[in-house]
TIMI-2910 file (N, C-alpha, C, CB; in pm, 1 decimal, decimal comma, always signed):
<rs>
+----------+----------+----------+----------+----------+----------+----------+----------+----------+----------+----------+----------+------+
!      n_x !      n_y !      n_z !     ca_x !     ca_y !     ca_z !      c_x !      c_y !      c_z !     cb_x !     cb_y !     cb_z ! resn !
+----------+----------+----------+----------+----------+----------+----------+----------+----------+----------+----------+----------+------+
!  +1805,2 !   +603,7 !   +411,4 !  +1819,5 !   +484,4 !   +493,5 !  +1727,4 !   +372,9 !   +446,7 !  +1791,4 !   +517,1 !   +638,8 !  Gln !
!  +1599,3 !   +405,2 !   +428,4 !  +1500,0 !   +308,0 !   +385,3 !  +1425,9 !   +362,9 !   +264,7 !  +1401,5 !   +274,1 !   +499,8 !  Val !
!  +1407,6 !   +280,1 !   +164,9 !  +1335,6 !   +320,7 !    +45,2 !  +1222,1 !   +222,5 !    +20,0 !  +1430,5 !   +328,3 !    -77,3 !  Glu !
!  +1106,0 !   +277,1 !    -13,9 !   +990,6 !   +196,7 !    -52,9 !   +958,2 !   +231,4 !   -197,4 !   +866,9 !   +221,9 !    +41,6 !  Leu !
!   +948,8 !   +131,2 !   -281,7 !   +922,4 !   +153,9 !   -422,8 !   +798,5 !    +74,9 !   -463,2 !  +1044,8 !   +113,8 !   -509,8 !  Val !
!   +696,6 !   +150,1 !   -508,7 !   +572,4 !    +86,4 !   -552,0 !   +576,5 !    +58,3 !   -701,6 !   +451,2 !   +174,7 !   -517,4 !  Glu !
!   +497,1 !    -38,3 !   -742,1 !   +479,2 !    -68,2 !   -883,7 !   +342,3 !   -133,0 !   -901,7 !   +593,4 !   -161,1 !   -937,3 !  Ser !
!   +295,7 !   -133,8 !  -1027,3 !   +172,6 !   -204,3 !  -1058,4 !    +53,2 !   -116,0 !  -1084,4 !   +140,6 !   -295,1 !   -949,7 !  Gly !
!    +66,3 !    +14,3 !  -1069,4 !    -45,4 !   +102,0 !  -1097,8 !    -71,0 !   +110,9 !  -1246,9 !    -20,2 !   +239,8 !  -1040,5 !  Gly !
!   -180,4 !   +177,0 !  -1282,1 !   -211,5 !   +194,7 !  -1423,2 !   -357,2 !   +227,2 !  -1444,5 !   -174,9 !    +71,2 !  -1501,0 !  Gly !
!   -398,8 !   +213,3 !  -1569,5 !   -535,5 !   +242,2 !  -1611,5 !   -611,6 !   +110,8 !  -1624,9 !   -537,7 !   +321,6 !  -1745,7 !  Leu !
!   -729,6 !   +105,4 !  -1567,0 !   -810,8 !    -16,3 !  -1572,8 !   -956,6 !    +23,7 !  -1585,4 !   -788,4 !   -105,9 !  -1446,9 !  Val !
!  -1033,8 !    -60,8 !  -1650,4 !  -1176,4 !    -34,7 !  -1665,9 !  -1251,6 !    -73,1 !  -1538,1 !  -1232,7 !   -112,2 !  -1787,2 !  Gln !
!  -1366,9 !    -12,4 !  -1516,1 !  -1448,0 !    -52,6 !  -1400,0 !  -1474,9 !   -203,2 !  -1401,7 !  -1581,9 !    +25,0 !  -1398,1 !  Pro !
!  -1463,2 !   -262,6 !  -1284,3 !  -1478,9 !   -407,1 !  -1272,5 !  -1350,0 !   -484,3 !  -1289,8 !  -1577,4 !   -454,6 !  -1372,1 !  Gly !
!  -1244,9 !   -417,4 !  -1330,9 !  -1118,2 !   -483,7 !  -1354,3 !  -1036,5 !   -502,6 !  -1227,6 !  -1038,9 !   -406,3 !  -1453,7 !  Gly !
!   -916,1 !   -554,2 !  -1246,3 !   -827,6 !   -585,1 !  -1134,5 !   -687,9 !   -530,2 !  -1158,8 !   -821,6 !   -735,8 !  -1111,1 !  Ser !
!   -619,9 !   -501,1 !  -1049,9 !   -479,1 !   -461,4 !  -1052,5 !   -412,3 !   -516,5 !   -927,9 !   -463,2 !   -305,8 !  -1060,7 !  Leu !
!   -283,3 !   -538,5 !   -938,9 !   -205,0 !   -580,8 !   -822,3 !    -90,3 !   -483,8 !   -802,6 !   -151,8 !   -726,1 !   -839,2 !  Arg !
!    -89,0 !   -420,0 !   -687,1 !    +18,8 !   -329,6 !   -651,2 !   +123,1 !   -403,6 !   -569,4 !    -35,0 !   -208,6 !   -573,6 !  Leu !
!   +248,2 !   -366,7 !   -591,1 !   +357,9 !   -423,8 !   -514,0 !   +441,2 !   -310,6 !   -456,3 !   +445,2 !   -517,9 !   -601,5 !  Ser !
!   +503,3 !   -337,4 !   -344,3 !   +592,2 !   -239,9 !   -281,5 !   +709,8 !   -314,4 !   -222,2 !   +518,1 !   -156,6 !   -172,5 !  Cys !
!   +829,0 !   -270,6 !   -260,0 !   +951,6 !   -334,1 !   -211,9 !  +1026,2 !   -239,3 !   -119,8 !  +1041,5 !   -376,7 !   -329,6 !  Ala !
!  +1064,3 !   -289,6 !     -4,5 !  +1142,8 !   -211,5 !    +90,8 !  +1289,7 !   -249,9 !    +79,3 !  +1091,9 !   -233,2 !   +235,5 !  Ala !
!  +1375,4 !   -149,6 !    +87,8 !  +1518,9 !   -176,1 !    +83,1 !  +1590,7 !    -74,7 !   +169,9 !  +1572,2 !   -171,4 !    -62,6 !  Ser !
!  +1716,8 !   -106,9 !   +201,9 !  +1795,5 !    -14,7 !   +282,3 !  +1844,6 !    -78,6 !   +410,0 !  +1715,1 !   +107,9 !   +314,6 !  Gly !
!  +1870,4 !     +5,9 !   +507,0 !  +1928,7 !    -37,5 !   +633,6 !  +1819,0 !    -87,1 !   +727,8 !  +2008,2 !    +77,6 !   +699,3 !  Asn !
!  +1756,0 !   -198,0 !   +690,5 !  +1639,0 !   -248,3 !   +762,4 !  +1678,3 !   -352,7 !   +865,3 !  +1537,6 !   -307,0 !   +664,9 !  Ile !
!  +1637,4 !   -328,9 !   +988,3 !  +1655,5 !   -428,5 !  +1093,1 !  +1528,8 !   -511,8 !  +1109,5 !  +1692,9 !   -360,9 !  +1226,1 !  Phe !
!  +1415,4 !   -441,7 !  +1107,6 !  +1286,4 !   -511,3 !  +1121,2 !  +1176,5 !   -423,8 !  +1063,6 !  +1256,0 !   -546,2 !  +1270,5 !  Arg !
!  +1081,7 !   -484,8 !   +994,0 !   +963,8 !   -413,2 !   +945,0 !   +844,5 !   -455,6 !  +1029,5 !   +938,2 !   -441,6 !   +792,6 !  Ile !
!   +780,0 !   -360,6 !  +1090,2 !   +660,3 !   -389,1 !  +1169,0 !   +538,9 !   -386,0 !  +1076,2 !   +644,0 !   -286,6 !  +1286,3 !  Asn !
!   +445,1 !   -298,5 !  +1100,4 !   +325,9 !   -293,0 !  +1016,0 !   +358,1 !   -237,0 !   +878,7 !   +217,6 !   -209,0 !  +1082,1 !  Ala !
!   +283,0 !   -281,8 !   +780,3 !   +291,2 !   -228,4 !   +645,0 !   +149,3 !   -198,4 !   +599,3 !   +363,2 !   -328,5 !   +547,2 !  Met !
!   +138,3 !   -109,5 !   +502,3 !     +2,9 !    -76,7 !   +458,8 !     +0,8 !     -0,3 !   +328,5 !    -67,2 !     +3,0 !   +564,5 !  Gly !
!   -119,8 !    +16,9 !   +281,2 !   -145,5 !    +95,7 !   +161,1 !   -243,0 !   +207,3 !   +195,1 !   -201,0 !     +7,0 !    +46,4 !  Trp !
!   -208,8 !   +326,0 !   +149,9 !   -294,3 !   +443,0 !   +162,2 !   -323,9 !   +494,2 !    +22,0 !   -227,6 !   +553,7 !   +250,3 !  Tyr !
!   -424,1 !   +577,9 !    +11,2 !   -452,4 !   +640,3 !   -116,9 !   -499,3 !   +783,1 !    -96,9 !   -556,9 !   +560,1 !   -194,1 !  Arg !
!   -476,4 !   +861,9 !   -199,9 !   -519,2 !  +1001,5 !   -197,5 !   -576,6 !  +1038,1 !   -332,9 !   -402,0 !  +1095,5 !   -160,5 !  Gln !
!   -704,3 !  +1069,4 !   -333,4 !   -772,3 !  +1113,8 !   -454,4 !   -762,9 !  +1266,1 !   -462,5 !   -921,5 !  +1066,5 !   -455,9 !  Ala !
!   -776,4 !  +1322,0 !   -581,0 !   -767,8 !  +1468,2 !   -596,3 !   -868,4 !  +1539,4 !   -505,5 !   -792,1 !  +1508,3 !   -743,3 !  Pro !
!   -819,2 !  +1636,5 !   -430,5 !   -904,8 !  +1714,1 !   -343,8 !   -944,8 !  +1646,7 !   -214,8 !  -1024,1 !  +1750,4 !   -415,9 !  Gly !
!   -890,6 !  +1528,3 !   -188,9 !   -926,6 !  +1454,5 !    -68,2 !   -803,1 !  +1426,6 !    +15,9 !   -997,2 !  +1323,2 !   -104,0 !  Lys !
!   -827,0 !  +1395,0 !   +141,9 !   -717,4 !  +1360,6 !   +230,6 !   -670,0 !  +1217,8 !   +204,3 !   -759,9 !  +1376,9 !   +376,9 !  Gln !
!   -545,5 !  +1192,9 !   +239,4 !   -492,1 !  +1057,8 !   +228,8 !   -565,3 !   +969,0 !   +328,7 !   -338,0 !  +1055,6 !   +254,1 !  Arg !
!   -602,7 !   +849,6 !   +285,2 !   -676,8 !   +758,4 !   +370,6 !   -615,1 !   +619,3 !   +368,3 !   -822,8 !   +752,2 !   +327,6 !  Glu !
!   -632,3 !   +549,1 !   +480,2 !   -585,2 !   +411,4 !   +487,9 !   -674,8 !   +322,2 !   +403,2 !   -582,0 !   +362,2 !   +634,3 !  Leu !
!   -613,8 !   +240,8 !   +319,9 !   -687,3 !   +143,2 !   +240,7 !   -683,6 !     +7,0 !   +310,3 !   -628,5 !   +133,2 !    +97,6 !  Val !
!   -561,8 !    -36,1 !   +344,4 !   -545,3 !   -166,4 !   +407,8 !   -413,5 !   -168,9 !   +483,4 !   -550,8 !   -280,5 !   +303,1 !  Ala !
!   -411,0 !   -242,3 !   +594,2 !   -289,2 !   -257,6 !   +671,3 !   -268,8 !   -401,5 !   +710,2 !   -292,1 !   -170,0 !   +794,4 !  Gly !
!   -142,3 !   -436,1 !   +739,0 !   -110,4 !   -571,9 !   +780,4 !     +4,3 !   -566,6 !   +879,1 !    -75,0 !   -661,2 !   +658,8 !  Ile !
!    -10,5 !   -637,3 !   +989,5 !    +94,3 !   -638,8 !  +1090,8 !   +202,4 !   -739,6 !  +1053,2 !    +35,5 !   -672,0 !  +1229,2 !  Thr !
!   +308,0 !   -740,2 !  +1130,7 !   +414,9 !   -836,4 !  +1106,8 !   +365,8 !   -979,4 !  +1130,5 !   +535,3 !   -805,8 !  +1197,0 !  Ser !
!   +260,9 !   -993,8 !  +1208,0 !   +202,8 !  -1124,7 !  +1234,1 !    +93,8 !  -1164,3 !  +1136,6 !   +148,2 !  -1128,0 !  +1371,4 !  Gly !
!    +65,4 !  -1077,5 !  +1040,6 !    -31,1 !  -1110,4 !   +936,8 !   -174,3 !  -1068,4 !   +965,2 !    -28,5 !  -1254,3 !   +913,4 !  Gly !
!   -196,0 !   -991,9 !  +1070,2 !   -331,3 !   -943,1 !  +1099,0 !   -360,8 !   -826,1 !  +1005,8 !   -346,0 !   -900,2 !  +1249,6 !  Ile !
!   -476,3 !   -832,3 !   +941,5 !   -511,0 !   -732,4 !   +841,4 !   -629,6 !   -647,1 !   +885,3 !   -541,8 !   -799,8 !   +709,0 !  Thr !
!   -635,2 !   -528,8 !   +829,3 !   -753,0 !   -444,3 !   +845,1 !   -773,9 !   -368,0 !   +715,3 !   -737,7 !   -346,7 !   +966,3 !  Asn !
!   -900,4 !   -337,5 !   +687,4 !   -937,2 !   -274,4 !   +561,4 !  -1033,4 !   -158,7 !   +584,1 !   -999,5 !   -376,6 !   +467,0 !  Tyr !
!  -1025,2 !    -61,1 !   +495,7 !  -1128,3 !    +41,7 !   +492,1 !  -1258,9 !    -24,5 !   +450,8 !  -1090,0 !   +157,8 !   +394,4 !  Ala !
!  -1369,4 !    +24,0 !   +504,5 !  -1498,9 !    -35,5 !   +472,7 !  -1526,0 !    -34,7 !   +322,6 !  -1610,0 !    +38,5 !   +545,7 !  Asp !
!  -1476,7 !    +68,3 !   +255,5 !  -1506,0 !    +84,9 !   +113,0 !  -1439,4 !    -20,5 !    +25,1 !  -1462,6 !   +221,6 !    +68,0 !  Ser !
!  -1339,3 !    -90,9 !    +78,7 !  -1268,2 !   -189,5 !     -3,4 !  -1282,1 !   -332,1 !    +47,5 !  -1123,0 !   -154,0 !    -10,4 !  Val !
!  -1348,8 !   -349,7 !   +158,6 !  -1365,4 !   -484,5 !   +214,1 !  -1435,4 !   -574,9 !   +112,8 !  -1445,8 !   -479,8 !   +346,5 !  Lys !
!  -1378,7 !   -694,8 !    +97,9 !  -1434,7 !   -790,2 !     +3,5 !  -1385,6 !   -772,7 !   -138,5 !  -1581,6 !   -780,5 !     +5,0 !  Gly !
!  -1317,3 !   -660,9 !   -165,6 !  -1265,9 !   -636,3 !   -301,0 !  -1113,9 !   -634,4 !   -305,4 !  -1319,8 !   -504,7 !   -354,2 !  Arg !
!  -1051,4 !   -584,7 !   -199,4 !   -905,8 !   -573,0 !   -194,5 !   -849,2 !   -672,4 !    -94,2 !   -863,3 !   -429,1 !   -157,6 !  Phe !
!   -728,5 !   -721,4 !   -123,3 !   -659,8 !   -811,2 !    -31,9 !   -515,5 !   -767,4 !    -16,4 !   -667,4 !   -956,6 !    -81,5 !  Thr !
!   -473,6 !   -749,3 !   +107,1 !   -335,3 !   -711,9 !   +134,9 !   -259,7 !   -836,0 !   +180,7 !   -327,8 !   -598,9 !   +242,4 !  Ile !
!   -135,1 !   -845,4 !   +138,4 !    -49,0 !   -954,8 !   +181,8 !    +93,9 !   -903,7 !   +187,1 !    -61,1 !  -1078,1 !    +86,9 !  Ser !
!   +181,5 !   -981,2 !   +247,0 !   +319,6 !   -937,1 !   +261,3 !   +413,1 !  -1054,7 !   +280,8 !   +332,7 !   -840,5 !   +377,6 !  Arg !
!   +541,3 !  -1026,3 !   +260,7 !   +644,6 !  -1115,9 !   +307,8 !   +745,0 !  -1029,9 !   +383,5 !   +712,1 !  -1195,2 !   +189,4 !  Asp !
!   +869,4 !  -1070,6 !   +389,7 !   +965,0 !  -1000,5 !   +475,4 !   +984,3 !   -855,4 !   +434,4 !  +1098,1 !  -1071,8 !   +473,3 !  Ala !
!   +996,1 !   -830,2 !   +305,4 !  +1028,0 !   -693,7 !   +260,6 !   +932,6 !   -641,3 !   +155,3 !  +1167,8 !   -688,9 !   +206,5 !  Ile !
!   +829,3 !   -717,7 !   +122,7 !   +733,7 !   -676,6 !    +20,2 !   +593,5 !   -669,9 !    +79,7 !   +736,9 !   -773,8 !    -99,9 !  Met !
!   +515,3 !   -578,0 !    +25,9 !   +372,8 !   -576,6 !    +58,7 !   +296,6 !   -562,4 !    -72,6 !   +336,8 !   -459,9 !   +159,5 !  Val !
!   +183,7 !   -631,6 !    -81,1 !   +105,6 !   -636,5 !   -202,4 !    -38,6 !   -592,7 !   -173,9 !   +109,0 !   -778,0 !   -262,5 !  Tyr !
!   -102,0 !   -541,7 !   -277,8 !   -243,1 !   -510,6 !   -268,3 !   -310,0 !   -561,9 !   -394,5 !   -267,0 !   -357,7 !   -249,1 !  Leu !
!   -386,9 !   -666,6 !   -379,5 !   -465,2 !   -720,0 !   -490,1 !   -599,7 !   -649,8 !   -490,2 !   -482,2 !   -874,9 !   -478,9 !  Gln !
!   -628,7 !   -580,1 !   -598,9 !   -751,4 !   -502,6 !   -608,8 !   -840,5 !   -561,9 !   -716,3 !   -720,9 !   -354,9 !   -639,0 !  Met !
!   -962,6 !   -592,8 !   -680,4 !  -1059,0 !   -649,6 !   -773,7 !  -1186,6 !   -566,6 !   -771,7 !  -1089,2 !   -797,3 !   -738,9 !  Ser !
!  -1269,0 !   -589,7 !   -871,1 !  -1396,4 !   -515,7 !   -883,2 !  -1374,2 !   -365,7 !   -865,9 !  -1498,7 !   -566,0 !   -778,4 !  Ser !
!  -1275,5 !   -315,4 !   -935,1 !  -1239,7 !   -173,9 !   -920,6 !  -1351,8 !    -84,6 !   -969,6 !  -1110,9 !   -142,4 !   -996,8 !  Leu !
!  -1370,3 !    +24,8 !   -896,3 !  -1475,4 !   +121,1 !   -927,7 !  -1412,9 !   +258,0 !   -952,8 !  -1579,8 !   +128,6 !   -813,2 !  Ala !
!  -1492,4 !   +345,7 !  -1012,0 !  -1442,0 !   +479,6 !  -1045,0 !  -1383,7 !   +549,0 !   -922,2 !  -1554,0 !   +565,3 !  -1105,1 !  Leu !
!  -1449,1 !   +527,4 !   -807,7 !  -1406,1 !   +596,5 !   -685,1 !  -1277,4 !   +540,0 !   -627,6 !  -1514,9 !   +588,9 !   -580,6 !  Glu !
!  -1223,6 !   +435,2 !   -685,8 !  -1094,1 !   +382,9 !   -642,3 !   -978,4 !   +458,5 !   -707,7 !  -1084,0 !   +233,6 !   -674,6 !  Asp !
!  -1008,8 !   +546,8 !   -800,2 !   -905,4 !   +625,7 !   -865,7 !   -834,2 !   +713,3 !   -764,2 !   -965,3 !   +711,4 !   -977,9 !  Thr !
!   -703,1 !   +700,7 !   -759,0 !   -623,6 !   +774,7 !   -661,6 !   -476,0 !   +742,5 !   -682,5 !   -667,4 !   +740,5 !   -516,4 !  Ala !
!   -392,3 !   +816,5 !   -613,8 !   -251,6 !   +778,2 !   -600,7 !   -241,6 !   +687,8 !   -477,4 !   -156,4 !   +905,8 !   -588,0 !  Val !
!   -183,4 !   +572,5 !   -495,5 !   -171,3 !   +473,9 !   -387,5 !    -28,2 !   +476,9 !   -334,1 !   -209,2 !   +330,1 !   -437,4 !  Tyr !
!    -18,7 !   +488,3 !   -201,9 !   +110,5 !   +498,3 !   -135,2 !   +133,7 !   +378,0 !    -44,9 !   +119,3 !   +627,9 !    -54,3 !  Tyr !
!   +254,2 !   +327,3 !    -50,5 !   +297,0 !   +220,8 !    +39,1 !   +353,1 !   +284,3 !   +165,9 !   +402,8 !   +128,3 !    -29,3 !  Cys !
!   +326,9 !   +220,3 !   +277,0 !   +376,9 !   +266,7 !   +406,1 !   +433,5 !   +148,7 !   +483,0 !   +265,1 !   +336,6 !   +487,6 !  Asn !
!   +544,3 !   +172,2 !   +550,4 !   +602,0 !    +66,3 !   +633,9 !   +663,0 !   +128,4 !   +758,8 !   +709,1 !    -15,0 !   +555,4 !  Ala !
!   +639,7 !    +65,0 !   +870,7 !   +699,3 !   +108,5 !   +996,9 !   +824,7 !    +25,1 !  +1017,7 !   +598,7 !    +93,4 !  +1118,1 !  Val !
!   +939,8 !    +92,0 !  +1012,0 !  +1066,6 !    +21,1 !  +1001,5 !  +1160,1 !    +57,2 !  +1115,9 !  +1133,2 !    +51,7 !   +868,3 !  Val !
!  +1219,3 !    -44,7 !  +1170,8 !  +1326,4 !    -25,0 !  +1267,9 !  +1458,3 !    -45,4 !  +1193,2 !  +1312,9 !   -124,0 !  +1391,4 !  Lys !
!  +1541,1 !    +57,2 !  +1190,7 !  +1670,9 !    +43,4 !  +1128,2 !  +1776,0 !    +13,6 !  +1235,6 !  +1707,3 !   +171,1 !  +1048,6 !  Thr !
!  +1892,4 !    -23,8 !  +1190,1 !  +1999,5 !    -54,8 !  +1285,1 !  +2046,3 !    +69,7 !  +1358,8 !  +2117,2 !   -119,7 !  +1213,1 !  Ala !
!  +2025,3 !   +186,4 !  +1299,7 !  +2077,0 !   +309,2 !  +1358,8 !  +1973,5 !   +388,3 !  +1437,2 !  +2133,5 !   +395,4 !  +1252,1 !  Ser !
!  +1844,3 !   +352,2 !  +1425,7 !  +1740,9 !   +425,1 !  +1498,8 !  +1694,3 !   +345,8 !  +1620,1 !  +1622,2 !   +456,3 !  +1407,2 !  Asn !
!  +1666,3 !   +416,7 !  +1727,9 !  +1619,5 !   +350,9 !  +1850,4 !  +1478,5 !   +296,1 !  +1831,8 !  +1622,8 !   +448,9 !  +1969,1 !  Lys !
!  +1393,9 !   +373,3 !  +1764,5 !  +1253,9 !   +336,3 !  +1748,1 !  +1219,9 !   +310,2 !  +1601,9 !  +1163,7 !   +445,4 !  +1803,8 !  Asp !
!  +1116,3 !   +230,8 !  +1579,8 !  +1063,3 !   +212,0 !  +1444,3 !   +985,6 !   +336,3 !  +1403,7 !   +972,5 !    +85,2 !  +1436,2 !  Ala !
!  +1005,4 !   +377,8 !  +1279,6 !   +938,5 !   +497,4 !  +1228,8 !   +875,7 !   +466,8 !  +1094,5 !  +1037,1 !   +615,5 !  +1216,8 !  Val !
!   +774,0 !   +543,4 !  +1054,4 !   +708,0 !   +517,4 !   +926,5 !   +785,5 !   +576,1 !   +809,2 !   +567,1 !   +573,8 !   +928,1 !  Pro !
!   +785,4 !   +501,4 !   +701,1 !   +840,8 !   +545,9 !   +574,4 !   +732,1 !   +535,8 !   +467,8 !   +966,1 !   +461,9 !   +535,1 !  Tyr !
!   +748,0 !   +618,9 !   +364,7 !   +649,1 !   +624,2 !   +257,2 !   +715,0 !   +601,8 !   +122,5 !   +575,6 !   +758,2 !   +258,1 !  Trp !
!   +640,1 !   +537,5 !    +33,5 !   +682,4 !   +530,4 !   -104,7 !   +643,2 !   +657,2 !   -177,7 !   +622,5 !   +408,3 !   -173,3 !  Gly !
!   +680,7 !   +662,3 !   -305,9 !   +656,8 !   +783,0 !   -384,9 !   +515,8 !   +785,9 !   -442,9 !   +758,9 !   +793,1 !   -497,2 !  Gln !
!   +446,6 !   +674,2 !   -438,1 !   +310,1 !   +668,5 !   -488,5 !   +302,0 !   +613,6 !   -628,8 !   +248,4 !   +804,1 !   -484,6 !  Gly !
!   +191,7 !   +546,1 !   -657,6 !   +164,9 !   +495,1 !   -791,4 !    +19,6 !   +526,6 !   -826,2 !   +193,3 !   +341,1 !   -800,5 !  Thr !
!     -1,0 !   +574,6 !   -947,0 !   -134,1 !   +617,9 !   -987,9 !   -218,6 !   +498,6 !  -1030,7 !   -124,8 !   +720,1 !  -1101,7 !  Gln !
!   -339,2 !   +493,3 !   -977,3 !   -439,4 !   +397,2 !  -1021,8 !   -557,2 !   +476,4 !  -1076,2 !   -483,6 !   +301,1 !   -905,6 !  Val !
!   -590,0 !   +454,1 !  -1202,3 !   -701,2 !   +523,9 !  -1265,2 !   -802,1 !   +421,9 !  -1315,1 !   -652,2 !   +614,0 !  -1381,1 !  Thr !
!   -923,8 !   +435,6 !  -1267,3 !  -1032,8 !   +347,6 !  -1310,2 !  -1124,1 !   +430,2 !  -1400,1 !  -1112,0 !   +287,2 !  -1186,7 !  Val !
!  -1131,1 !   +390,7 !  -1524,6 !  -1207,0 !   +469,4 !  -1621,6 !  -1251,3 !   +380,9 !  -1737,1 !  -1123,0 !   +588,1 !  -1673,7 !  Ser !
!  -1367,8 !   +412,6 !  -1788,7 !  -1416,4 !   +339,3 !  -1905,5 !  -1378,6 !   +412,9 !  -2033,4 !  -1569,1 !   +319,7 !  -1898,1 !  Ser !
+----------+----------+----------+----------+----------+----------+----------+----------+----------+----------+----------+----------+------+
</rs>
């Protein structure tokens, strides 16, 4: 019904920058909150940044001042700067979507994109 496709991951040196993108498609009636999560090896998935349909943002303390989340109707972006080794993880896009066939909005996930910070 709904597909989220991430792009923009890759290998970057410490201090570098990357921009992740996520495109939503499918039987979408309305997208509520969108966000980015990440999961490093051996760790639980954690929220990196979120943004409401009204543009209100929130960030994990570890990325405040370095990452910026933004969105439009069907896309969400994560601009990452001053990347550090500990930012290495698989980054997942998340969107809470109301479809024409579902009564309630439910969360959907992308397949993930690898971000590796290494010298």
